C-alpha positions in Angstrom: 43.4 13.7 -18.9 41.5 10.4 -19.6 44.6 8.4 -18.6 44.9 10.3 -15.3 41.2 9.6 -14.5 41.6 5.9 -15.4 44.7 5.7 -13.1 42.7 7.4 -10.3 39.9 5.0 -10.7 42.3 2.0 -10.7 44.1 3.4 -7.6 40.8 4.0 -5.8 39.6 0.4 -6.6 43.0 -0.9 -5.5 42.6 0.9 -2.2 39.2 -0.6 -1.7 40.4 -4.1 -2.4 43.4 -3.6 0.0 41.1 -2.3 2.7 38.9 -5.4 2.3 41.9 -7.7 2.6 43.1 -5.9 5.7 39.7 -5.9 7.4 38.8 -8.3 10.1 37.1 -11.4 8.5 35.1 -11.8 11.7 33.1 -8.8 10.6 31.7 -10.7 7.6 30.2 -13.2 10.0 27.9 -10.5 11.4 26.6 -9.8 7.9 26.1 -13.5 7.1 22.5 -13.8 8.7 21.3 -10.9 6.5 23.0 -12.3 3.4 21.3 -15.6 4.0 18.0 -13.9 4.6 18.3 -11.8 1.5 19.3 -14.8 -0.7 16.5 -17.1 0.6 13.6 -14.7 1.0 14.3 -12.0 -1.6 16.8 -12.9 -4.3 15.7 -16.5 -4.9 11.9 -15.7 -5.0 12.5 -12.7 -7.2 14.6 -14.7 -9.6 12.2 -17.6 -9.6 9.3 -15.3 -10.4 11.1 -13.9 -13.4 12.0 -17.5 -14.4 8.3 -18.5 -14.2 7.2 -15.6 -16.5 9.0 -17.2 -19.4 7.8 -20.7 -18.6 4.5 -22.5 -18.3 4.1 -24.4 -15.1 0.9 -25.8 -13.4 2.6 -26.6 -10.1 1.4 -30.3 -10.2 3.7 -31.2 -13.0 7.6 -31.1 -12.8 7.8 -29.9 -16.4 8.2 -26.2 -17.1 8.2 -25.7 -20.8 9.8 -22.5 -22.0 7.3 -20.1 -23.7 9.3 -17.0 -24.0 7.3 -13.8 -24.0 4.0 -15.7 -24.5 2.8 -14.9 -20.9 3.3 -11.2 -21.5 1.4 -11.3 -24.8 -1.5 -13.0 -23.1 -1.4 -10.5 -20.2 -1.7 -7.4 -22.5 -4.6 -8.9 -24.4 -6.4 -10.3 -21.3 -9.6 -8.3 -20.7 -9.8 -9.5 -17.1 -6.4 -8.2 -16.3 -7.4 -4.7 -17.5 -10.7 -5.1 -15.6 -8.8 -5.9 -12.4 -6.5 -3.0 -13.1 -9.4 -0.6 -13.5 -11.1 -1.9 -10.3 -7.8 -1.3 -8.4 -7.6 2.2 -9.8 -11.1 2.9 -8.6 -10.3 1.6 -5.2 -7.2 3.8 -5.0 -9.1 6.9 -6.2 -11.6 6.5 -3.3 -9.4 5.0 -0.6 -6.3 7.2 -0.6 -8.0 10.6 -0.4 -10.6 9.4 2.1 -8.0 7.8 4.2 -5.7 10.9 4.3 -8.6 13.2 5.1 -10.0 11.0 7.9 -6.6 10.2 9.4 -5.4 13.8 9.3 -8.7 15.1 10.8 -8.6 12.5 13.6 -4.9 13.3 14.3 -5.7 17.0 14.7 -8.5 16.2 17.2 -6.5 13.7 19.2 -3.5 16.0 19.3 -5.6 18.3 21.6 -5.8 18.0 25.4 -9.1 16.1 25.5 -10.4 13.7 28.1 -10.0 10.0 27.1 -7.4 10.8 24.5 -5.4 7.5 25.1 -8.6 5.5 24.9 -9.5 6.9 21.5 -6.0 6.4 20.1 -6.2 2.8 21.1 -9.7 2.4 19.7 -8.8 3.8 16.3 -5.6 1.7 16.1 -7.3 -1.5 17.2 -9.0 -2.3 13.8 -5.6 -2.1 12.0 -4.1 -4.9 14.1 -7.3 -7.0 13.8 -7.4 -9.8 11.3 -8.5 -8.6 7.9 -10.7 -11.6 7.4 -12.5 -11.0 10.7 -13.1 -7.3 9.8 -14.3 -8.3 6.4 -16.8 -10.8 7.9 -18.1 -8.1 10.2 -18.6 -5.6 7.4 -20.1 -8.3 5.2 -22.9 -8.5 7.7 -23.2 -4.7 7.9 -23.4 -4.5 4.1 -26.0 -7.3 3.9 -29.5 -6.5 2.4 -30.9 -6.9 5.9 -27.9 -5.5 7.6 -27.6 -2.5 9.9 -26.9 0.0 7.2 -29.9 -0.9 5.2 -32.0 -1.0 8.3 -30.9 2.6 9.1 -32.0 3.6 5.6 -35.3 1.9 6.2 -35.8 3.9 9.4 -35.5 7.2 7.5 -37.7 6.1 4.5 -34.9 5.4 2.0 -34.6 2.4 -0.2 -32.0 -0.3 0.2 -28.6 -0.1 -1.3 -26.8 -3.1 -2.8 -23.5 -2.3 -1.1 -21.8 -5.4 -2.4 -24.4 -6.7 -4.9 -24.5 -3.5 -7.1 -21.4 -3.4 -9.4 -21.6 0.4 -9.4 -21.0 0.8 -5.6 -19.3 -2.5 -4.6 -15.7 -1.4 -4.9 -16.5 1.9 -3.2 -18.1 0.0 -0.3 -14.9 -2.0 0.0 -12.8 1.1 -0.1 -14.8 2.6 2.8 -14.4 -0.5 4.8 -10.6 -0.6 4.1 -10.3 3.0 5.2 -12.1 2.2 8.5 -9.7 -0.7 9.1 -6.4 1.0 8.2 -7.0 4.7 9.2 -5.6 4.1 12.7 -2.1 3.3 11.4 -1.9 6.5 9.3 -3.5 8.5 12.2 -0.5 7.5 14.3 1.9 8.6 11.6 0.3 12.1 11.4 -0.1 12.3 15.2 3.6 11.4 15.8 4.6 14.1 13.3 2.4 16.7 14.9 3.8 16.0 18.3 7.3 16.6 16.9 6.4 20.2 15.9 8.0 22.7 18.3 5.4 24.2 20.7 7.1 27.6 20.5 5.8 28.0 16.9 2.2 27.8 18.1 2.8 30.0 21.0 4.4 32.8 18.9 1.6 32.5 16.3 -1.1 32.7 19.0 0.6 35.9 20.5 0.6 37.4 17.0 -3.2 36.8 16.7 -3.3 33.7 14.5 -6.5 31.7 14.8 -6.8 27.9 14.8 -7.2 27.5 11.1 -4.2 29.8 10.4 -2.0 27.9 12.8 -3.0 24.6 11.0 -2.6 26.1 7.5 0.8 27.8 8.1 2.4 25.7 10.8 1.0 22.2 11.1 0.3 21.3 7.5 3.7 22.4 6.2 5.5 20.6 9.0 3.6 17.4 8.1 5.0 17.3 4.5 7.3 14.3 5.2 4.5 12.4 6.9 2.1 13.3 4.1 4.4 11.9 1.4 4.9 8.7 3.5 1.2 8.2 4.0 0.4 8.6 0.3 3.1 6.1 -0.7 2.2 3.6 1.9 -1.5 3.9 1.1 -0.8 3.4 -2.6 1.3 0.3 -2.0 -1.5 -1.1 0.4 -4.2 -0.3 -2.2 -2.4 -2.1 -5.0 -2.1 -5.1 -2.6 -5.9 -5.3 -2.0 -6.8 -9.0 -1.6 -8.4 -10.0 1.7 -11.4 -7.7 1.5 -12.7 -8.7 -2.0 -11.7 -12.3 -1.4 -13.8 -12.7 1.7 -16.7 -10.3 0.9 -17.4 -10.7 -2.8 -14.9 -13.2 -4.3 -14.3 -10.6 -7.0 -18.0 -10.1 -7.9 -20.5 -9.0 -8.8 -19.7 -9.2 -12.5 -16.0 -8.9 -11.6 -16.6 -5.4 -10.2 -14.4 -6.0 -7.2 -11.7 -8.2 -8.9 -8.4 -6.7 -7.8 -5.0 -7.4 -9.3 -3.8 -9.5 -6.4 -7.1 -11.4 -6.3 -6.8 -12.1 -10.0 -3.2 -13.2 -9.5 -4.4 -15.6 -6.7 -7.1 -17.0 -8.9 -4.7 -17.7 -11.8 -2.1 -19.3 -9.5 -4.2 -21.4 -7.1 -7.5 -22.0 -8.9 -6.3 -22.4 -12.5 -2.8 -23.5 -11.6 -1.2 -21.1 -14.1 1.9 -20.3 -12.2 3.8 -18.7 -15.1 0.9 -16.4 -15.9 0.4 -15.5 -12.2 4.1 -14.7 -11.9 3.8 -12.4 -14.9 0.9 -10.6 -13.3 3.0 -10.2 -10.1 6.0 -8.8 -12.0 3.8 -6.3 -13.8 2.1 -5.4 -10.5 5.5 -4.8 -8.8 6.6 -2.7 -11.7 3.4 -0.6 -11.6 3.8 0.0 -7.8 7.4 1.1 -8.3 6.6 3.5 -11.1 3.5 5.0 -9.4 5.3 5.5 -6.1 8.3 7.2 -7.8 6.0 9.5 -9.8 4.0 10.3 -6.6 7.1 11.1 -4.6 8.6 13.4 -7.2 5.2 15.1 -7.8 4.5 15.6 -4.1 8.0 16.9 -3.4 7.6 19.5 -6.1 4.1 20.5 -5.1 4.6 20.9 -1.4 8.2 22.1 -1.7 9.8 19.4 0.5 
């Protein structure tokens, strides 16, 4: 039986090889641009990153001494790395639920026949396509000690809040700002999914006496399961990539309370010129993103039955 299976595999491989030889070689020319793109912008940078993780290179010197697993040993014993990881986890814990709730709520409202619906869709999406640095500078002024938010607190007799100067609330403040900037993108994902739901389902439920909440609970929300999974995964990847906001607004402070993983990677690479160690942080970050997104997808698919 084993011999028959081996013959079948060899026969199948032989057919594949024969089909490739008989195929039109011009077809391979159409794949050449992507092969070049993949080799130059994906395969080579990825391979070079792994190469740097086992070498010590300060970018200004041509020498790259081999250090083996030394960079990984430093990483796991680096308190700032764990601090940055904890800060990123706090950001994700605030940003993802807030972003989903706000985006879904706005999508439900903008899916109705209301006046100025097109204007509001554009208005909510506009911050997403605006430069992150510009948005950060605007919110930096809003969060200032004499900014509009603290002035509003003054007007109702409340004390000032150190939105970016208090380590206890700085990362939460950045998470709120990031939600404001990115919510329009996820709003469009939810809105597009809602508009793909057959209208007949709502008409039949209305005739059967279902109220607005029941229609949302038993029709809209279950039909949004694919979009919900997509939004969670994209929000997680975006949260792990947090850089512009803390870089512009706080520089990672106060007391490293807003130091994200990507910002820490940037500091190690371009401030301290530790390219090998920065590459190690990047590899670990990519591995964490992959593992977290895989776990999220499997968990969500089981929980919501998609």
